[in-house]
C-alpha positions, 0 to 999 in steps of 0.5 A: 437377611430378610428385608429391614420394613417388611420382613421378605426375602431381599432383591439383588437389585433393591439390598437389601429390600425386597422392593423399590417402595420398601427403601422408599420407607426406609429413607422416608423415617430417615427424612423424616428423623425417626431413627434419629438417635437422642444426645445426651450431651448437655450441652444439646440438651441445652441448645435444645430448649433454647431454640424450641424457646426461640420457636425453632426447634420443632421440624414442620 
């Protein structure tokens, strides 16, 4: 298995990553929503549309 960020061999200290940098890049992606899975639930879509209309749906 290679580092999911840069494809180098992983370091046991940072497994599955090769370095602290790649681990931090991955954490940043989680925190900014890059790994979010979109919902197909109609209720979620309605709620999101309402929040956007009210001006509170965007993450700043």
